[in-house]
C-alpha positions in Angstrom: 162.5 154.8 27.5 163.1 151.3 26.4 160.8 148.6 27.7 162.0 146.3 30.5 162.9 142.7 30.5 162.0 140.6 27.5 160.4 143.3 25.4 159.0 144.9 28.6 155.6 146.4 27.8 155.5 145.0 24.3 152.2 143.2 24.1 152.1 141.9 20.6 153.6 142.1 17.1 151.8 144.7 15.2 148.4 145.1 13.6 148.1 141.9 11.6 145.4 139.4 12.4 142.0 140.0 13.9 142.1 142.9 16.3 145.9 143.3 15.8 148.7 142.3 18.1 149.0 145.4 20.1 145.4 146.6 19.6 142.1 145.5 21.0 140.4 143.5 18.3 137.3 141.4 18.8 136.5 139.9 22.1 137.8 142.6 24.3 136.7 142.6 27.9 136.8 144.7 30.9 139.2 144.0 33.7 136.4 142.4 35.8 134.1 139.5 35.1 130.9 140.6 36.6 129.5 139.8 40.0 131.2 137.3 42.2 128.6 134.6 42.2 128.0 131.9 44.7 128.9 128.4 43.7 125.5 127.0 44.7 125.5 124.5 41.8 128.1 122.4 43.7 127.0 123.2 47.2 124.0 122.3 49.3 121.8 125.3 50.3 122.5 126.0 53.9 119.0 127.0 54.8 115.6 126.0 53.5 113.2 128.2 51.5 111.6 129.6 54.7 114.7 131.7 55.4 114.1 133.8 52.3 111.6 135.8 54.4 114.3 136.9 56.9 115.5 140.4 56.7 119.0 141.1 55.2 120.2 142.2 58.7 119.2 138.9 60.4 120.8 136.9 57.5 124.0 138.8 58.0 124.0 138.0 61.7 123.3 134.4 61.1 126.1 134.2 58.6 128.5 135.9 61.1 127.4 133.4 63.8 128.1 130.5 61.6 131.6 131.8 60.9 132.2 132.4 64.6 130.9 128.9 65.4 133.4 127.4 62.9 136.2 129.6 64.4 135.3 128.5 68.0 135.3 124.8 66.9 138.8 125.3 65.6 139.9 127.0 68.8 138.9 124.0 70.8 141.2 121.8 68.7 144.2 124.0 69.5 146.2 122.7 66.6 148.9 125.0 65.2 147.9 124.0 61.7 144.6 125.8 62.2 146.1 129.2 62.4 145.8 130.1 58.7 142.2 129.2 58.9 141.6 131.4 61.9 143.4 134.3 60.2 141.2 133.8 57.1 138.0 133.9 59.2 139.2 136.9 61.1 139.8 138.8 57.9 136.2 138.0 56.8 134.9 139.2 60.1 136.8 142.5 59.8 135.2 143.3 56.5 131.8 141.9 57.5 130.2 138.6 57.1 129.6 137.4 53.6 126.2 138.6 52.4 125.2 135.5 50.5 121.5 136.3 50.1 122.1 139.9 49.3 124.6 138.9 46.7 122.0 136.8 45.1 119.5 139.6 44.9 122.0 142.0 43.3 122.9 139.7 40.5 120.3 141.1 38.2 122.0 144.5 38.2 125.3 145.1 36.4 128.4 145.5 38.5 129.7 149.0 38.6 133.4 148.1 39.0 133.9 148.4 35.2 133.1 152.1 35.5 136.1 152.6 37.8 138.8 151.3 35.5 142.2 152.9 36.2 143.3 153.7 32.7 141.7 155.4 29.7 142.6 152.5 27.4 140.4 150.2 29.4 137.4 152.5 29.0 137.1 151.7 25.4 136.1 148.1 26.1 133.6 148.7 28.9 130.3 147.1 27.9 131.9 145.2 25.0 133.1 142.2 26.9 132.3 139.1 24.8 134.5 137.0 27.0 131.7 136.7 29.5 127.9 136.6 29.5 125.3 137.6 32.0 123.9 134.5 33.7 121.4 133.9 36.4 122.3 132.6 39.8 122.4 128.8 39.9 119.5 127.3 41.9 120.8 125.6 45.1 117.8 123.3 45.2 118.4 122.1 41.7 122.0 121.4 42.6 121.1 119.5 45.7 118.4 117.5 43.9 120.6 116.5 41.0 121.2 112.8 41.0 124.8 111.6 41.0 125.8 109.7 37.9 125.7 105.9 37.9 129.5 105.6 37.5 131.6 102.8 38.9 134.2 105.4 40.2 131.6 107.3 42.2 131.5 105.0 45.1 131.5 106.2 48.7 134.7 104.5 49.7 137.9 106.3 48.8 140.2 104.4 46.4 143.8 104.7 47.4 144.9 103.5 44.0 143.3 106.5 42.3 145.8 109.3 42.1 142.9 111.8 42.4 142.0 110.4 45.8 145.6 109.9 46.9 146.6 113.4 46.0 143.5 115.6 46.4 140.4 114.0 47.8 141.8 111.9 50.6 145.5 112.8 50.8 147.4 110.9 53.5 147.7 113.6 56.2 151.0 112.5 57.7 152.7 111.8 54.4 151.5 115.0 52.8 152.4 117.1 55.9 156.0 115.7 55.8 156.3 116.4 52.1 155.0 119.9 52.5 157.4 120.6 55.3 160.3 119.3 53.1 159.1 121.6 50.3 159.1 124.6 52.7 162.6 123.7 53.8 163.7 123.4 50.2 164.7 119.8 50.8 164.5 118.0 47.4 166.0 114.7 46.4 167.0 114.6 42.8 167.6 111.8 40.4 168.6 111.9 36.7 167.5 109.2 34.3 166.2 108.6 30.8 162.6 108.2 29.8 162.3 107.0 26.2 164.8 109.4 24.5 164.4 112.2 26.9 166.8 113.2 29.7 164.7 113.3 32.8 165.3 115.0 36.1 163.1 113.6 38.9 162.6 115.7 42.1 160.8 114.6 45.2 160.5 116.5 48.5 162.3 115.1 51.5 165.7 113.4 52.0 165.9 109.7 51.0 162.9 109.9 48.8 162.2 106.9 46.6 162.5 108.3 43.0 161.3 105.9 40.4 160.3 107.0 36.9 156.9 105.6 36.0 156.7 103.0 33.3 155.5 104.2 29.8 151.8 103.8 29.4 150.5 101.0 27.2 147.0 102.4 26.8 144.1 104.3 28.4 143.4 101.4 30.7 146.4 102.3 32.7 144.6 105.4 34.0 141.5 105.6 36.2 139.2 107.7 34.0 135.6 108.6 34.4 133.5 106.1 32.6 132.1 108.7 30.2 135.6 109.8 29.3 136.6 106.2 28.6 134.0 106.0 26.0 134.8 109.3 24.2 138.6 109.1 24.6 138.7 105.6 23.0 138.0 107.2 19.7 140.6 110.0 20.1 143.3 107.7 21.6 143.1 104.6 19.4 146.8 104.2 20.0 149.1 106.2 22.2 152.1 107.8 20.5 155.6 107.8 22.0 155.2 111.2 23.5 151.8 110.3 25.1 153.3 107.1 26.6 155.9 109.1 28.4 153.9 112.1 29.4 150.6 110.7 30.5 151.9 108.6 33.5 153.5 111.7 34.9 150.3 113.7 34.3 148.0 111.3 36.0 150.5 111.0 39.0 149.8 114.7 39.6 153.5 115.7 39.4 154.7 119.1 38.2 156.0 118.8 34.7 158.4 120.9 32.6 158.5 119.2 29.2 161.0 120.8 26.8 160.4 118.6 23.8 157.2 120.0 22.3 157.3 120.2 18.5 154.8 121.0 15.8 154.5 117.3 15.1 153.8 116.0 18.7 151.8 119.1 19.8 148.4 117.6 19.0 149.1 114.5 21.0 150.3 116.5 24.0 147.2 118.7 23.9 144.9 115.6 23.8 146.8 114.1 26.8 146.6 117.3 28.9 142.9 117.9 28.0 142.0 114.4 29.0 143.7 114.7 32.3 142.2 118.1 33.0 138.7 116.9 32.2 139.1 113.8 34.3 140.1 116.0 37.2 137.2 118.4 36.7 134.6 115.7 36.3 135.8 113.8 39.4 135.7 116.9 41.5 132.2 117.9 40.2 130.7 114.5 40.6 132.1 114.1 44.1 130.4 117.4 45.1 127.1 116.5 43.4 127.1 113.1 45.1 127.7 114.7 48.5 125.1 117.4 47.9 122.6 114.7 47.2 123.4 112.8 50.4 123.1 115.9 52.5 119.8 116.9 50.9 118.5 113.4 51.3 119.4 113.2 55.0 117.8 116.6 55.7 118.8 118.9 58.6 119.5 116.2 61.1 122.5 114.8 59.2 125.8 114.3 60.9 127.6 113.9 57.7 130.6 116.1 56.9 132.2 116.3 53.5 135.5 118.1 52.6 135.2 118.2 48.9 135.6 121.8 47.7 137.9 124.8 47.5 137.1 128.5 48.2 135.9 129.1 44.6 134.8 126.9 41.7 137.5 127.3 39.0 139.9 124.3 39.2 141.9 124.4 36.0 143.7 127.2 34.3 145.1 127.1 30.7 147.7 129.9 29.8 147.9 130.1 26.0 149.5 132.5 23.5 146.7 133.1 21.0 143.0 132.7 20.5 143.7 130.1 17.9 145.6 128.0 20.5 142.7 128.4 22.8 140.3 127.2 20.1 142.3 124.1 19.5 142.3 123.2 23.2 138.5 123.9 23.5 137.7 121.8 20.5 139.6 118.8 22.0 137.7 119.3 25.3 134.4 119.5 23.4 135.1 116.2 21.6 136.2 114.4 24.7 133.1 115.6 26.6 130.7 114.3 24.1 128.1 116.8 25.4 124.7 117.1 23.7 124.4 120.9 24.1 126.8 123.8 23.8 125.7 127.2 24.9 127.2 130.3 23.2 129.2 128.1 20.7 128.5 130.5 17.8 129.8 133.4 19.8 132.9 131.4 20.5 133.4 130.5 16.9 133.0 134.1 15.8 135.5 135.4 18.4 138.2 132.7 18.3 138.2 130.9 15.0 139.2 132.1 11.6 138.7 129.6 8.8 140.8 131.4 6.1 144.5 130.6 5.9 146.8 133.5 6.7 150.0 132.2 5.3 151.4 130.3 2.4 153.3 127.0 2.4 156.6 128.9 2.4 156.2 129.7 6.1 157.9 127.3 8.5 155.7 124.6 10.2 156.3 126.0 13.7 155.3 129.5 12.6 152.0 128.3 11.0 151.2 126.1 14.1 151.5 129.2 16.3 150.1 132.0 14.2 147.6 130.3 11.8 144.0 131.5 12.4 143.2 134.1 15.0 146.5 135.2 16.4 145.1 137.8 18.9 147.0 137.5 22.2 144.4 139.3 24.4 141.7 137.0 25.6 140.1 135.2 28.6 137.4 132.7 28.7 135.4 130.8 31.3 133.9 127.4 30.6 131.4 125.6 32.8 130.2 122.0 32.6 127.0 120.4 33.5 126.0 116.8 32.9 124.8 117.5 29.3 126.0 121.0 28.5 129.2 123.0 27.9 128.7 126.7 28.6 131.2 129.1 27.0 131.8 132.6 28.3 130.7 131.7 31.8 131.4 134.1 34.7 134.8 133.2 36.1 133.4 132.4 39.6 130.9 130.0 37.9 133.5 128.3 35.6 135.3 125.0 35.9 138.1 125.8 33.5 139.6 129.1 32.7 141.4 129.9 29.4 143.5 133.0 29.0 146.5 134.7 27.5 148.9 136.2 30.1 147.9 139.7 29.0 144.2 138.9 29.1 144.4 137.4 32.6 146.7 140.2 33.9 144.0 142.7 32.8 141.3 140.7 34.5 143.2 140.7 37.8 143.6 144.4 37.6 146.2 147.1 38.3 149.0 146.4 40.7 149.1 150.0 41.7 145.6 150.0 43.0 145.2 147.1 45.4 141.5 147.9 46.0 140.6 147.2 42.4 142.5 144.0 42.0 140.5 140.7 42.0 142.3 137.4 42.0 140.1 135.4 44.3 139.0 133.3 41.3 142.5 131.9 41.2 142.4 130.8 44.9 141.3 127.3 44.2 143.1 126.5 41.0 144.4 122.9 41.3 145.9 122.5 37.8 147.8 125.0 35.6 148.7 124.2 32.0 151.1 126.5 30.3 151.1 125.4 26.6 153.6 126.8 24.1 155.6 128.4 26.9 158.4 129.3 24.4 155.9 131.5 22.5 154.8 133.2 25.8 158.5 134.1 26.3 158.2 136.2 23.2 155.3 138.1 24.7 155.7 139.8 28.1 157.0 137.2 30.5 156.3 139.5 33.4 152.6 138.8 33.0 153.2 135.1 33.5 155.2 135.7 36.6 152.6 138.0 38.0 149.8 135.4 37.5 151.8 132.7 39.3 152.4 135.1 42.2 148.6 135.4 42.6 147.7 131.8 42.3 146.3 130.0 45.4 146.3 133.0 47.6 143.6 133.0 50.3 140.6 135.0 49.1 139.8 138.5 50.2 136.1 137.8 50.1 134.1 134.6 51.1 132.2 134.6 47.7 129.4 132.6 49.4 131.8 129.8 50.3 130.5 127.0 52.5 133.5 126.6 54.8 132.2 123.3 56.2 132.9 121.8 52.8 136.3 123.3 52.1 139.2 120.8 52.1 141.5 121.1 55.2 144.6 121.9 53.2 142.9 124.9 51.6 142.2 126.2 55.1 145.8 125.6 56.1 146.9 127.8 53.2 148.6 124.8 51.5 146.8 125.0 48.2 150.0 125.8 46.3 151.6 122.5 47.6 148.8 120.5 46.0 148.5 122.3 42.7 149.8 120.6 39.6 151.7 122.8 37.1 152.3 121.5 33.6 154.6 123.5 31.3 155.0 122.5 27.7 157.7 124.2 25.7 159.8 123.6 22.6 163.0 124.2 24.6 164.2 125.1 28.1 165.3 128.6 29.1 166.5 130.1 32.4 163.1 131.8 32.7 161.3 128.4 32.6 163.7 126.8 35.0 163.2 129.6 37.4 159.4 129.4 37.0 159.5 125.8 38.0 161.9 126.5 40.9 160.0 129.4 42.3 156.4 128.5 41.8 156.2 124.7 41.6 155.8 123.3 45.1 153.9 120.1 44.5 154.3 117.7 47.3 153.9 114.9 44.8 157.2 116.0 43.2 158.3 117.5 39.9 160.0 116.4 36.8 161.9 118.1 33.9 162.3 116.4 30.5 164.4 117.5 27.6 165.9 115.8 24.6 169.5 115.2 23.7 170.4 117.8 21.0 172.6 116.8 18.0 173.0 120.5 17.1 172.1 122.4 13.9 175.5 123.6 12.9 175.8 120.6 10.5 172.3 121.1 9.2 172.5 124.4 7.5 172.3 122.9 4.0 175.2 125.0 2.7 179.0 125.1 3.1 179.9 128.1 5.4 182.6 128.8 8.0 181.0 129.1 11.4 183.2 130.7 14.1 182.1 130.6 17.7 183.9 133.1 20.0 183.6 132.8 23.8 184.0 136.0 25.9 184.6 136.1 29.6 181.6 137.1 31.8 181.8 137.0 35.6 178.1 137.2 36.5 174.7 137.2 34.9 174.2 140.9 35.8 177.4 141.9 34.1 176.9 139.7 31.0 175.3 142.5 28.8 178.3 144.9 29.5 180.9 142.2 28.9 179.1 141.2 25.6 179.1 144.8 24.4 182.7 145.4 25.3 183.7 142.2 23.4 181.6 143.3 20.4 183.3 146.7 20.3 186.8 145.4 20.7 186.7 142.2 18.6 183.8 142.5 16.1 183.6 146.2 15.2 187.2 146.4 13.9 186.4 143.8 11.3 183.5 145.9 10.1 185.4 149.2 10.0 188.8 148.1 8.7 187.4 147.1 5.4 184.1 148.9 5.2 183.5 147.7 1.6 183.8 144.1 2.7 181.1 144.6 5.3 178.4 144.7 2.6 175.6 142.2 3.2 176.3 141.8 7.0 173.3 140.8 9.0 173.7 141.5 12.8 171.3 139.4 14.8 170.7 140.8 18.3 168.3 138.7 20.5 167.5 141.2 23.3 165.8 144.4 22.5 167.8 146.3 25.2 171.0 145.1 23.5 169.6 146.1 20.2 169.0 149.7 21.4 172.5 149.8 22.8 174.1 148.6 19.5 171.9 150.8 17.4 172.9 153.9 19.3 176.5 152.9 19.0 176.2 152.6 15.2 174.4 155.9 15.0 176.5 158.0 17.4 180.0 156.6 17.5 182.6 158.3 15.2 184.2 154.8 14.8 181.1 153.7 12.8 180.8 156.7 10.6 181.9 154.8 7.6 179.4 152.0 8.1 175.9 152.6 6.9 173.2 150.5 8.6 169.5 149.8 8.9 167.5 148.3 11.8 164.4 146.1 12.2 163.0 145.3 15.6 159.6 144.0 16.8 158.5 147.7 17.0 159.3 148.5 13.4 156.2 148.9 11.3 155.9 147.1 7.9 156.6 150.0 5.6 159.8 150.9 7.5 160.9 147.3 7.6 160.4 147.1 3.8 162.6 150.1 3.2 165.3 148.7 5.4 165.2 145.4 3.6 165.4 147.2 0.2 168.3 149.4 1.2 170.1 146.3 2.5 169.6 144.4 -0.7 170.9 147.3 -2.9 173.9 147.9 -0.6 172.8 151.4 0.6 172.9 149.9 4.0 175.9 147.6 4.5 174.8 146.3 7.9 171.3 145.4 9.0 170.4 145.0 12.7 167.7 142.4 13.4 166.1 141.2 16.7 164.9 137.7 17.7 161.4 138.8 18.4 161.0 140.5 15.0 162.0 137.2 13.5 159.6 135.3 15.8 156.6 137.4 14.8 157.4 138.2 11.2 159.9 135.6 9.8 161.2 138.1 7.2 162.9 136.7 4.2 166.1 138.7 3.6 168.0 138.8 0.3 171.6 139.9 0.0 172.9 138.4 3.2 176.6 137.5 2.8 177.7 137.5 6.4 175.9 136.8 9.6 177.0 138.0 13.0 175.2 136.6 16.1 175.5 139.2 18.9 173.9 136.5 21.0 172.5 133.0 20.2 168.7 132.7 19.7 166.7 130.7 22.1 165.0 128.9 19.3 167.5 126.7 17.4 165.3 126.8 14.3 166.1 130.5 14.0 169.8 129.8 13.8 169.2 127.4 10.9 166.9 129.9 9.1 169.2 132.9 9.5 172.6 131.3 9.1 171.5 128.7 6.6 168.5 129.8 4.6 169.6 133.5 4.2 173.1 132.6 3.0 171.7 129.9 0.7 169.3 132.4 -0.9 172.1 134.8 -1.4 174.2 132.2 -3.2 171.4 131.7 -5.6 170.4 135.4 -6.1 173.8 137.0 -6.1 175.7 134.1 -7.8 178.1 134.0 -4.8 180.6 131.2 -4.9 179.5 128.4 -2.5 181.4 128.5 0.8 182.1 132.3 0.7 179.4 133.0 3.3 180.6 133.3 6.9 178.9 133.1 10.4 180.4 134.6 13.5 178.8 133.8 17.0 179.5 135.5 20.3 178.7 133.5 23.5 179.5 133.2 27.2 179.1 130.5 29.8 175.7 131.8 30.6 174.5 130.9 27.1 175.0 127.2 27.7 171.3 126.2 27.2 171.2 128.0 23.8 174.6 126.7 22.8 173.6 123.1 23.6 170.7 123.3 21.1 172.8 124.8 18.4 176.2 123.2 18.8 174.9 120.0 20.3 174.8 118.5 23.7 178.1 116.8 23.4 180.0 119.8 22.1 178.5 122.5 24.4 180.3 121.4 27.6 183.7 121.4 25.9 183.1 124.8 24.3 182.2 126.3 27.7 185.1 124.7 29.6 188.0 124.5 27.2 190.9 126.9 27.5 190.6 128.1 24.0 187.9 130.6 23.2 187.5 130.2 19.4 185.8 127.2 17.8 185.5 126.8 14.0 183.0 124.6 12.2 182.8 124.1 8.4 
């Protein structure tokens, strides 16, 4: 049965690279991350050491009483906004009060959940999880006694000019409540403008919102950074490039961002900007908690101070990345920006995530090397914890500040959707920033994993995990966390999936923005002279588009292949979707109409020896037509010889692929087969639902005309 969606269950691209693409490789982990540990490093111990002598039963009763006291206090307020908080407390009472002390005593024993994994394939990795380490419970007394840093931005008074305070720490209650209501009612005000050379769509919740694009940044002084970050970042950001000048004001304003102009050249600058913003957020959150811990410890039990400075769990930032090598690049930038004296488990990280040997030659495209160079394993998850002087890799998720994961790795960590009792996504309940880097590469993996992860972000936790509810920010208790979370999506281009992800899962009350460039098109950049014919077919709905495409292919394209079978030699048929590929392949194999046309096929599931035979038969003419999928090209970048004609069953998402397939393949054939220049032809099928792809390939100015004109055939030479 063919896989669903974009490759369905396809997890990778074969066996190349450390651990392989579909295999398990080094650094495999179980679907759980050890005991759910209490975040005592950032919380004040509720009781003094004398309470350790109490029995577990009395401790449970006290904990239940504390929760009931909190619930009764909220009942007195009689505010409708408190209902989600009451529901959360009620759910904890139903399953029993959190056993904080008992949880601490049990940390020395391994958790038995890994013995109950739901599939045989997960059993192979039990006990071999190098994506976590066993660590002792943090000492609450040490956390309370830790002195806050002598930092100018660690004052008691809130700073309304600091976006961190304005958006998270001390958000204006009335303004944020109005914005959240507008988001719930799907009331967005939209404005289109230009930022540098990028077409920008600004969206703000509420009618009549004032939408102004921020000015480009002139330097790091424009942002309110922690002092220690100012010192280290000055070396990394000697001068902001054009991309950073546009991106960073949006980042530090805490808006949701979909940036569709990521390239291999500006990727490093984007990574540095995002890492700096993420670290600034983590450090400000952590220092605020430590400062308040110190105040509470100093004042003792008689204090009347109350601080709302935390979430339900500790992790605050999530990076979704395509490969271990991508993760290593981000981690190294964070390490350099931190300037920490110590790094725990760094050698283990280097062994698991970094390959120093080059995998490819210089003949591979730049974007391919940027994605797949080094360790290209797409199954990983990593927790990183920060202290004042130390970075700790492979921390337990509930003890981590930043989580790094591939969609597949995090999906396995959450657990099986079929067995709700074994799922664990509470560590995602307090994520305040999500960074999806190289989103175009994630589209070539299993996009359902990304959607599944976003569906489980910022849900109220099923267990208390030792949470001190007196310190939890009010908007967490109101179940408004998703309206405060910032989501940053960086991609080389836009697609319907990315647009839908931003529409469905980006609810930031600070607003959201989409940026994408004007496209000149690549049809004039093939480097050879070839006739390119674009044929538009009628499609009445997105759901019916695959059927309409196939019908047009059979009625308009197949006759040209069958009528003169000899002239079909050297025809490369590019089919983006795997489901369409299966349909076309079956038609070639079973239809009497195609009996005179020999063909081969290469998809993302084709192994290397079989692909080599297909390429050889195509070159010698034994196979006149070769079927080829987009994901096979994405993961392999095969170099074909003998291509004389190219038929695009559908346009590729990546415009670079069009140039490589239509231009490079035909150019190589002109050299190898001594074909007269200009004899190669390109035929493209498209519908109105391919407008995003068409814009990147034909150009922004041409795309609208090609979609709306009465004529349905457009020739370019």
